N, C-alpha and C positions, 0 to 999 in steps of 0.2 A: 820562743824567739827572742833574741837579745836586741835591745834597742840601743843604738849608738846615736848620740846627738852630735851633730857638727855645728861648731859656732862660727861666727863670721870671721874669726881669726884663723880659721882652718883646724882648730884644735877639735879632737874627737873625744867624746865622753862616753864611756860604758855605764849605762844606767843600772845594769845588774850588779856590776862590781864596784860602782861608785868611785871610779877614777878615770883619769885621761889615759887614752891608748894610742898607739901608733898604727900606721898602716901594717906594719909587720905583725903586730900583735892581733890585729883584726884577721889578717891572713891565717894566723895560727888558730884562731877561734873558728874560723870557717873549716880549716883542715881537720880540727877535732870533731867536726860534724854538727856544730851549732849553726842554725840559721840566724842571719842578722837582718836588721832594717835599719838604715841609716836616714835619719831625718835632720833637715836643717832646723836648728833651734828656734830661730825666729819666725820663719815662714811656714814650717811643717812640710816643705817640699821633700819628696822622696829622692835621696841621693844614693841609694843602695847600688844601682848599676853603675853610676859614675864612680863610686868608691872602688867597686870591685875592678873596674877598668883601670883606675889609677894603681891598684895593687899589681895588676898584670904589668903595666908600664914600668913601674919601679922595679920589679923583680927582673924584667927583661934588661933594664939598664945595669943590673947587678950580675948579669950573665946567665940568669935562669930564664930560659926560653921555652914557650910552647912549641910543639912540633908544628911544622908548616901545615900539615893536613888538618890539625885541629883549629888552627887560625882560619884556615879556609872554610871549614864547617861554620865557624861563628860568622863569618862574612856572608857566606851563601845563605844562611838561614835568615840574615837581615835584622835589621834593628826595627822595632816597631815605631812608626811614624805617629807622633802624637802631639 
């Protein structure tokens, strides 16, 4: 599992490759089959789900959309309340 650190300035740092990455690069890592874990550098808060949602949002803005049935499945399955 690849650990990505998110800094307060929103920069993302890939600890395995030792360099900063973009959301597009993280999407490519995921598509390549690697699991990721995104942690806030200072607090240790798990930001993985939020980062993945942000990737989907950014790709939607660029015209790449998920089919409505897939979006419906995500909504119906619900988000864990925590």
